[in-house]
C-alpha positions, 0 to 999 in steps of 0.5 A: 500499500502507498501512503501520500501525507499531506503537511502544510505545518498545521498541528492536524498535518503533523497527526497526519504524519503520525497516522501514517506512521500507525498505518505502517505496523502490519498493514502492508503499507510500503511505502510513504510519501510526506508532501508540502504542497504549496503556493504564494500568499502574498498577491492576494493581499495585493490590491488591483493594480499594484505591481510590486517592484523588483526589489519587493519581488526578490525579497517576497521569492527570498521569504518564499524559499526561507518559508519553504526551506523552514517546512522541509527542515520540519518533515525531516524531523517529523519523518524521523519516526518512520526510521525503524520502520521498512517503509520507503520513505519520500519527501516532496515540496512542489509549488502550486495550488495545494489541492490540484498538486496533491489530487495530481500526485497522488493519482500520477503516483497511483498512492492508495491513500491520501492523508490530510489534515483538517484545518478546522476551519468553520463558518464564514471562514471555510466558504471564504477560503475553502477547504483543501481537504474538501477539495481533495476529497472532491477532487480525487479518486483516491481514497481519503483520509481527514486527520482532525 
C-alpha cells in the first residue's frame, strides 16, 4: 500500500504524519510520501493594479524560499518516526495550488490513500477560503483520510 501524507505545518498535518506511522505496522504499507504543496499568498493581499518593484519581488521570493526550506526541515524532523520501519519514505515539496498538486501527485503516483489534516476552518472562513481537504476529497478518485 502507498500512502500520500499532506503537510502544511498545521497541527492536524502533524497528526496526519503520526497517523501514517501508525498505519505502517501490519497493514501492508510499503511506501510513504510526505508532500508539502505550497502557493504564495502575498498576491492575494495586493490590490488590483499593484505591481511590486523588482526589489520587493526579490524579497518575497527569498521569503518564500526560506518558508519552504523551514517546512522541509520540519518534515525531515517529523519523518524520523519512520526510521525503524521497513517503509520506503520520500519527501516532496511542490509549488502550485495545494489541492490540485495533491490530487495530481496522488493519481499519477498511483497512491492507495491520501492522508490530510483538517484545518478546522468553520463558518464564513470556510466559505471564503475554501478547504483544501474538501477540494482534495471532491477532486480525486483516491481514498482520502482526513485527520483532525
